[in-house]
C-alpha positions as a Python dict, from the first residue, in 0.01 Angstrom:
ca = {
    (1, 'M'): (0, 0, 0),
    (2, 'E'): (-79, -218, -301),
    (3, 'K'): (-38, 80, -525),
    (4, 'D'): (295, 168, -375),
    (5, 'F'): (417, -192, -403),
    (6, 'S'): (312, -207, -766),
    (7, 'E'): (496, 115, -844),
    (8, 'I'): (804, -11, -667),
    (9, 'K'): (786, -337, -866),
    (10, 'N'): (756, -150, -1197),
    (11, 'V'): (1051, 69, -1109),
    (12, 'Q'): (1258, -234, -1025),
    (13, 'Q'): (1168, -402, -1355),
    (14, 'T'): (1255, -86, -1543),
    (15, 'D'): (1588, -61, -1367),
    (16, 'N'): (1665, -425, -1442),
    (17, 'L'): (1579, -377, -1810),
    (18, 'S'): (1790, -65, -1829),
    (19, 'G'): (2079, -246, -1670),
    (20, 'Q'): (2054, -527, -1921),
    (21, 'V'): (2054, -281, -2213),
    (22, 'N'): (2349, -94, -2071),
    (23, 'G'): (2532, -419, -2020),
    (24, 'Q'): (2468, -528, -2377),
    (25, 'A'): (2580, -190, -2507),
    (26, 'Q'): (2897, -209, -2306),
    (27, 'T'): (2963, -560, -2440),
    (28, 'T'): (2909, -443, -2801),
    (29, 'V'): (3144, -147, -2757),
    (30, 'K'): (3405, -374, -2608),
    (31, 'D'): (3372, -609, -2906),
    (32, 'I'): (3406, -322, -3153),
    (33, 'V'): (3703, -176, -2968),
    (34, 'G'): (3862, -518, -2942),
    (35, 'E'): (3809, -583, -3310),
    (36, 'A'): (3964, -248, -3400),
    (37, 'V'): (4259, -315, -3174),
    (38, 'N'): (4312, -657, -3331),
    (39, 'Q'): (4277, -520, -3688),
    (40, 'P'): (4622, -511, -3863),
    (41, 'S'): (4762, -166, -3928),
    (42, 'A'): (4824, -32, -4277),
    (43, 'E'): (5195, -101, -4230),
    (44, 'E'): (5128, -461, -4129),
    (45, 'Q'): (4894, -508, -4426),
    (46, 'E'): (5162, -378, -4661),
    (47, 'K'): (5420, -614, -4510),
    (48, 'E'): (5181, -905, -4551),
    (49, 'Q'): (5137, -817, -4918),
    (50, 'L'): (5515, -807, -4960),
    (51, 'R'): (5546, -1146, -4791),
    (52, 'Q'): (5290, -1281, -5036),
    (53, 'I'): (5495, -1147, -5330),
    (54, 'L'): (5811, -1305, -5191),
    (55, 'Q'): (5630, -1635, -5153),
    (56, 'E'): (5500, -1623, -5510),
    (57, 'T'): (5834, -1521, -5663),
    (58, 'R'): (6059, -1763, -5474),
    (59, 'I'): (6231, -2028, -5686),
    (60, 'C'): (6305, -2356, -5506),
    (61, 'S'): (6490, -2665, -5619),
    (62, 'D'): (6163, -2838, -5705),
    (63, 'T'): (5997, -2533, -5867),
    (64, 'E'): (5872, -2624, -6213),
    (65, 'V'): (5989, -2365, -6465),
    (66, 'P'): (5901, -2418, -6833),
    (67, 'P'): (6199, -2413, -7073),
    (68, 'E'): (6251, -2104, -7282),
    (69, 'E'): (6056, -2105, -7607),
    (70, 'Y'): (6223, -1919, -7892),
    (71, 'A'): (6043, -1760, -8183),
    (72, 'L'): (6332, -1796, -8429),
    (73, 'Q'): (6671, -1954, -8468),
    (74, 'V'): (6979, -1889, -8681),
    (75, 'D'): (7161, -2212, -8755),
    (76, 'D'): (7101, -2389, -8422),
    (77, 'K'): (7095, -2085, -8192),
    (78, 'G'): (6755, -1962, -8070),
    (79, 'I'): (6664, -1593, -8058),
    (80, 'F'): (6367, -1388, -7936),
    (81, 'A'): (6249, -1597, -7642),
    (82, 'L'): (5881, -1562, -7557),
    (83, 'R'): (5785, -1389, -7229),
    (84, 'D'): (6083, -1154, -7264),
    (85, 'I'): (6197, -836, -7436),
    (86, 'H'): (6470, -799, -7698),
    (87, 'A'): (6643, -519, -7888),
    (88, 'I'): (6765, -442, -8238),
    (89, 'K'): (7004, -148, -8269),
    (90, 'A'): (7187, 30, -8552),
    (91, 'K'): (7290, 365, -8690),
    (92, 'Q'): (7031, 550, -8893),
    (93, 'K'): (6948, 387, -9229),
    (94, 'A'): (7164, 85, -9146),
    (95, 'G'): (6906, -188, -9210),
    (96, 'K'): (6701, -236, -8894),
    (97, 'T'): (6364, -246, -9073),
    (98, 'T'): (6512, -464, -9348),
    (99, 'A'): (6617, -719, -9086),
    (100, 'L'): (6266, -710, -8937),
    (101, 'K'): (6123, -793, -9280),
    (102, 'V'): (6341, -1104, -9293),
    (103, 'F'): (6221, -1206, -8945),
    (104, 'I'): (5857, -1164, -9052),
    (105, 'A'): (5913, -1361, -9371),
    (106, 'A'): (6077, -1643, -9172),
    (107, 'L'): (5791, -1653, -8920),
    (108, 'L'): (5529, -1668, -9196),
    (109, 'Q'): (5699, -1916, -9425),
    (110, 'G'): (5895, -2123, -9174),
    (111, 'G'): (6233, -1994, -9285),
    (112, 'M'): (6411, -1723, -9480),
    (113, 'F'): (6780, -1750, -9568),
    (114, 'R'): (6946, -1885, -9248),
    (115, 'V'): (6667, -1764, -9018),
    (116, 'K'): (6417, -2038, -8923),
    (117, 'S'): (6083, -2014, -8741),
    (118, 'L'): (6018, -2222, -8428),
    (119, 'L'): (5650, -2125, -8402),
    (120, 'E'): (5344, -2273, -8571),
    (121, 'K'): (5149, -2006, -8764),
    (122, 'P'): (5237, -1725, -8523),
    (123, 'H'): (5057, -1393, -8511),
    (124, 'I'): (5281, -1088, -8541),
    (125, 'E'): (5201, -740, -8412),
    (126, 'F'): (5408, -465, -8579),
    (127, 'F'): (5402, -104, -8456),
    (128, 'D'): (5583, 137, -8692),
    (129, 'T'): (5625, 475, -8522),
    (130, 'E'): (5880, 625, -8762),
    (131, 'Q'): (5797, 571, -9130),
    (132, 'S'): (5533, 715, -9357),
    (133, 'R'): (5229, 503, -9443),
    (134, 'T'): (5382, 436, -9786),
    (135, 'D'): (5704, 299, -9635),
    (136, 'T'): (5512, 107, -9371),
    (137, 'K'): (5306, -67, -9638),
    (138, 'R'): (5631, -149, -9816),
    (139, 'I'): (5700, -391, -9530),
    (140, 'L'): (5410, -611, -9638),
    (141, 'Q'): (5502, -575, -10005),
    (142, 'D'): (5861, -685, -9945),
    (143, 'V'): (5748, -976, -9727),
    (144, 'A'): (5509, -1085, -10002),
    (145, 'Q'): (5789, -1066, -10259),
    (146, 'M'): (6025, -1274, -10040),
    (147, 'T'): (5774, -1540, -9942),
    (148, 'G'): (5538, -1555, -10240),
    (149, 'L'): (5247, -1570, -9994),
    (150, 'P'): (4910, -1418, -10095),
    (151, 'P'): (4785, -1100, -9919),
    (152, 'A'): (4509, -1287, -9733),
    (153, 'V'): (4761, -1515, -9561),
    (154, 'I'): (4993, -1228, -9469),
    (155, 'D'): (4711, -1008, -9336),
    (156, 'A'): (4574, -1297, -9130),
    (157, 'Q'): (4902, -1332, -8941),
    (158, 'V'): (5046, -980, -8944),
    (159, 'S'): (4882, -679, -8781),
    (160, 'L'): (5080, -384, -8914),
    (161, 'H'): (5013, -32, -8781),
    (162, 'S'): (5146, 303, -8903),
    (163, 'L'): (5162, 514, -8585),
    (164, 'R'): (5391, 803, -8674),
    (165, 'R'): (5108, 1056, -8622),
    (166, 'I'): (4983, 908, -8293),
    (167, 'D'): (5055, 1096, -7970),
    (168, 'Q'): (5319, 947, -7744),
    (169, 'E'): (5077, 907, -7451),
    (170, 'Q'): (4855, 676, -7657),
    (171, 'L'): (5119, 430, -7777),
    (172, 'L'): (5149, 211, -7467),
    (173, 'P'): (4771, 190, -7414),
    (174, 'L'): (4734, 98, -7782),
    (175, 'L'): (4990, -178, -7738),
    (176, 'E'): (4809, -312, -7431),
    (177, 'V'): (4479, -331, -7623),
    (178, 'A'): (4648, -493, -7924),
    (179, 'L'): (4805, -760, -7703),
    (180, 'E'): (4474, -831, -7535),
    (181, 'D'): (4276, -849, -7860),
    (182, 'E'): (4524, -995, -8110),
    (183, 'K'): (4720, -1225, -7875),
    (184, 'P'): (5041, -1217, -8084),
    (185, 'Q'): (5343, -1434, -8011),
    (186, 'V'): (5586, -1181, -8159),
    (187, 'V'): (5563, -803, -8122),
    (188, 'M'): (5789, -564, -8314),
    (189, 'L'): (5812, -203, -8202),
    (190, 'D'): (6001, -22, -8478),
    (191, 'G'): (6080, 304, -8301),
    (192, 'I'): (6053, 237, -7926),
    (193, 'V'): (6189, 589, -7864),
    (194, 'E'): (5846, 730, -7954),
    (195, 'F'): (5696, 558, -7646),
    (196, 'V'): (5868, 810, -7415),
    (197, 'A'): (5871, 1188, -7406),
    (198, 'S'): (6252, 1185, -7363),
    (199, 'F'): (6491, 893, -7405),
    (200, 'N'): (6716, 1064, -7146),
    (201, 'D'): (6448, 1058, -6875),
    (202, 'E'): (6568, 781, -6642),
    (203, 'T'): (6243, 744, -6450),
    (204, 'E'): (6027, 733, -6762),
    (205, 'S'): (6264, 490, -6935),
    (206, 'K'): (6264, 251, -6639),
    (207, 'R'): (5886, 263, -6620),
    (208, 'L'): (5843, 183, -6990),
    (209, 'I'): (6088, -108, -6987),
    (210, 'K'): (5924, -247, -6673),
    (211, 'E'): (5582, -228, -6839),
    (212, 'L'): (5711, -407, -7150),
    (213, 'L'): (5857, -683, -6933),
    (214, 'K'): (5523, -725, -6756),
    (215, 'L'): (5332, -731, -7086),
    (216, 'S'): (5565, -987, -7246),
    (217, 'D'): (5524, -1215, -6945),
    (218, 'Q'): (5150, -1161, -6909),
    (219, 'H'): (5077, -1227, -7278),
    (220, 'N'): (5346, -1492, -7338),
    (221, 'C'): (5506, -1307, -7629),
    (222, 'A'): (5844, -1180, -7745),
    (223, 'I'): (5860, -800, -7766),
    (224, 'V'): (6133, -680, -8002),
    (225, 'C'): (6227, -312, -7958),
    (226, 'V'): (6414, -113, -8223),
    (227, 'L'): (6635, 179, -8116),
    (228, 'H'): (6911, 383, -8281),
    (229, 'T'): (7265, 382, -8145),
    (230, 'N'): (7454, 702, -8063),
    (231, 'K'): (7571, 910, -8360),
    (232, 'A'): (7948, 867, -8321),
    (233, 'D'): (8074, 593, -8554),
    (234, 'E'): (8272, 421, -8281),
    (235, 'D'): (7984, 431, -8028),
    (236, 'H'): (7759, 126, -8056),
    (237, 'N'): (7551, 195, -7743),
    (238, 'M'): (7178, 261, -7777),
    (239, 'R'): (7067, 616, -7709),
    (240, 'G'): (7012, 765, -7365),
    (241, 'H'): (6877, 612, -7046),
    (242, 'L'): (6619, 429, -7256),
    (243, 'G'): (6898, 251, -7443),
    (244, 'T'): (7081, 170, -7121),
    (245, 'M'): (6772, 18, -6960),
    (246, 'L'): (6677, -170, -7278),
    (247, 'A'): (7027, -321, -7305),
    (248, 'Q'): (7022, -425, -6938),
    (249, 'K'): (6684, -596, -6951),
    (250, 'S'): (6686, -746, -7301),
    (251, 'A'): (6751, -1117, -7337),
    (252, 'T'): (6894, -1058, -7684),
    (253, 'V'): (7047, -747, -7843),
    (254, 'L'): (7111, -763, -8217),
    (255, 'E'): (7297, -501, -8418),
    (256, 'C'): (7262, -421, -8788),
    (257, 'V'): (7582, -295, -8949),
    (258, 'K'): (7615, -177, -9308),
    (259, 'E'): (7943, -299, -9453),
    (260, 'R'): (8167, -12, -9558),
    (261, 'G'): (8143, 74, -9926),
    (262, 'S'): (7862, -170, -10002),
    (263, 'S'): (7490, -233, -9958),
    (264, 'V'): (7552, -547, -9751),
    (265, 'I'): (7382, -543, -9410),
    (266, 'T'): (7522, -777, -9145),
    (267, 'V'): (7309, -874, -8846),
    (268, 'R'): (7515, -978, -8545),
    (269, 'C'): (7448, -1046, -8179),
    (270, 'S'): (7618, -788, -7957),
    (271, 'E'): (7472, -910, -7625),
    (272, 'A'): (7293, -1229, -7523),
    (273, 'R'): (7181, -1381, -7197),
    (274, 'H'): (7265, -1726, -7331),
    (275, 'E'): (7432, -1835, -7655),
    (276, 'E'): (7501, -1571, -7918),
    (277, 'M'): (7333, -1580, -8257),
    (278, 'P'): (7575, -1638, -8551),
    (279, 'E'): (7619, -1347, -8791),
    (280, 'W'): (7425, -1341, -9117),
    (281, 'S'): (7405, -1092, -9401),
    (282, 'I'): (7152, -957, -9649),
    (283, 'T'): (7158, -708, -9933),
    (284, 'F'): (6949, -591, -10231),
    (285, 'D'): (6962, -721, -10584),
    (286, 'Q'): (6943, -502, -10893),
    (287, 'D'): (6563, -493, -10861),
    (288, 'G'): (6575, -377, -10500),
    (289, 'H'): (6469, -714, -10358),
    (290, 'I'): (6614, -842, -10030),
    (291, 'V'): (6850, -1135, -10090),
    (292, 'D'): (7097, -1345, -9894),
    (293, 'A'): (7447, -1194, -9884),
    (294, 'D'): (7657, -1436, -9678),
    (295, 'E'): (7875, -1527, -9976),
    (296, 'Q'): (7904, -1166, -10087),
    (297, 'R'): (8015, -1066, -9737),
    (298, 'R'): (8269, -1349, -9729),
    (299, 'Q'): (8417, -1214, -10050),
    (300, 'L'): (8418, -861, -9907),
    (301, 'I'): (8605, -983, -9600),
    (302, 'E'): (8864, -1165, -9814),
    (303, 'Q'): (8907, -859, -10034),
    (304, 'R'): (8943, -638, -9728),
    (305, 'K'): (9206, -870, -9579),
    (306, 'A'): (9398, -871, -9906),
    (307, 'E'): (9386, -492, -9920),
    (308, 'Q'): (9502, -465, -9561),
    (309, 'Q'): (9787, -706, -9627),
    (310, 'Q'): (9886, -508, -9934),
    (311, 'R'): (9884, -183, -9737),
    (312, 'R'): (10094, -342, -9463),
    (313, 'Q'): (10342, -474, -9718),
    (314, 'E'): (10359, -136, -9891),
    (315, 'A'): (10430, 28, -9556),
    (316, 'I'): (10703, -227, -9483),
    (317, 'D'): (10857, -178, -9827),
    (318, 'K'): (10848, 198, -9785),
    (319, 'K'): (11017, 179, -9445),
    (320, 'Q'): (11284, -54, -9579),
    (321, 'E'): (11342, 179, -9872),
    (322, 'E'): (11380, 473, -9634),
    (323, 'R'): (11634, 279, -9425),
    (324, 'L'): (11835, 186, -9736),
    (325, 'D'): (11830, 546, -9858),
    (326, 'T'): (11963, 656, -9519),
    (327, 'C'): (12239, 394, -9534),
    (328, 'I'): (12342, 499, -9886),
    (329, 'R'): (12342, 868, -9784),
    (330, 'I'): (12569, 787, -9490),
    (331, 'L'): (12809, 588, -9709),
    (332, 'T'): (12816, 869, -9964),
    (333, 'D'): (12881, 1131, -9693),
    (334, 'K'): (13168, 917, -9562),
    (335, 'G'): (13340, 911, -9900),
    (336, 'G'): (13175, 600, -10040),
    (337, 'A'): (13312, 331, -9809),
    (338, 'V'): (13281, 256, -9435),
    (339, 'S'): (13379, -45, -9229),
    (340, 'R'): (13095, -273, -9135),
    (341, 'K'): (13155, -211, -8766),
    (342, 'Q'): (13147, 167, -8807),
    (343, 'L'): (12838, 154, -9030),
    (344, 'T'): (12662, -64, -8773),
    (345, 'E'): (12738, 181, -8491),
    (346, 'I'): (12615, 478, -8696),
    (347, 'L'): (12291, 306, -8797),
    (348, 'V'): (12219, 188, -8439),
    (349, 'K'): (12209, 553, -8333),
    (350, 'V'): (12020, 678, -8641),
    (351, 'F'): (11752, 405, -8639),
    (352, 'N'): (11743, 369, -8259),
    (353, 'R'): (11748, -9, -8297),
    (354, 'E'): (11938, -294, -8136),
    (355, 'R'): (12274, -389, -8284),
    (356, 'T'): (12148, -733, -8390),
    (357, 'T'): (11855, -571, -8574),
    (358, 'V'): (12082, -330, -8762),
    (359, 'A'): (12322, -615, -8843),
    (360, 'G'): (12026, -793, -9001),
    (361, 'Y'): (11948, -490, -9217),
    (362, 'I'): (12307, -479, -9344),
    (363, 'S'): (12315, -852, -9416),
    (364, 'E'): (11990, -824, -9615),
    (365, 'W'): (12125, -531, -9821),
    (366, 'L'): (12441, -725, -9893),
    (367, 'R'): (12240, -1028, -10008),
    (368, 'D'): (12021, -833, -10249),
    (369, 'G'): (12317, -632, -10380),
    (370, 'S'): (12201, -292, -10257),
    (371, 'I'): (12544, -253, -10096),
    (372, 'V'): (12868, -448, -10147),
    (373, 'A'): (13166, -545, -9931),
    (374, 'V'): (13507, -481, -10083),
    (375, 'N'): (13821, -560, -9882),
    (376, 'G'): (13626, -544, -9555),
    (377, 'M'): (13468, -209, -9639),
    (378, 'I'): (13101, -151, -9713),
    (379, 'Q'): (13040, 37, -10034),
    (380, 'V'): (12739, 153, -10230),
    (381, 'S'): (12646, -64, -10525),
    (382, 'N'): (12723, 111, -10853),
    (383, 'D'): (12354, 77, -10944),
    (384, 'L'): (12241, 268, -10634),
    (385, 'A'): (12517, 525, -10592),
    (386, 'L'): (12381, 872, -10530),
    (387, 'P'): (12486, 1140, -10781),
    (388, 'F'): (12717, 1412, -10650),
}
């Protein structure tokens, strides 16, 4: 009996132990299942991330936002705000790179012509994707000539890269590395079109502009993008979807225009988020050096106005001469003399003008002696009579 009781006791202990294990296992499974059930779904996680973005991007009345910091100013108007992108546009060979040289000179020296720097010893990153290495180096040579600064000073503040032979896919990564390593305040991309496979690809253009906006904000710099306008003379829009997106997102859009019949390049603000930059002009002297041309442009404008006025006056004189010739021909055809009333009625129909207007013509011709009134009849002056 003792043996049987012992066996029964062992069996009971084993059963109790097994029950405890099973109970613990069931509890663990329940915990795991409960945890899984309480775990947010992928959709909920995504919504939570979006809520976080909305929270971070919301602007309230008491949100502290630093004032815009401009890299340059013309007169008292700031241009090229940091943490934003900007554009310079023009027709081909219309002075875009020349204007960039003036901007660089102003940033290095504190001012050049009417362009003044608002930064203290800024670093400038310049990507040239269009010119040969010889022409790219000319940028530094022209800046040195304008400023008189030694090469060591220029090279310490300007990182100039000739990238015409670099593949398109590498340009944006190169820019990202340059921003991280060089930490420039001003970035100039002379030939932004080379950053995309096609400037008419809407998706690619949007992606590039979005990346540039992120980079300018992340690295606290102004990114200035250079792009050609469409070929038609009257079309001043930048090319393709890339140009459309760049114009929409840029804080400042400047345009370089070469004055007709001269070497004067005028830089004007075509679009601005805030105040527009005043126009300013540059040209080249007899040695090919970049010089201020505001006064030269003023003279060109005055000369152009005088020429336009002269052309208008010549057109007026010609029209008046044609009207007088018509009047004399009518008088001659009518035997040399016509009453003023009859002449007025004839000329109203011929000129398709109001009676008062035609009466004014006749009075003017009488005053200057082109026609004469004799006994109430209008006759041709002996000096202007047409030969029979």
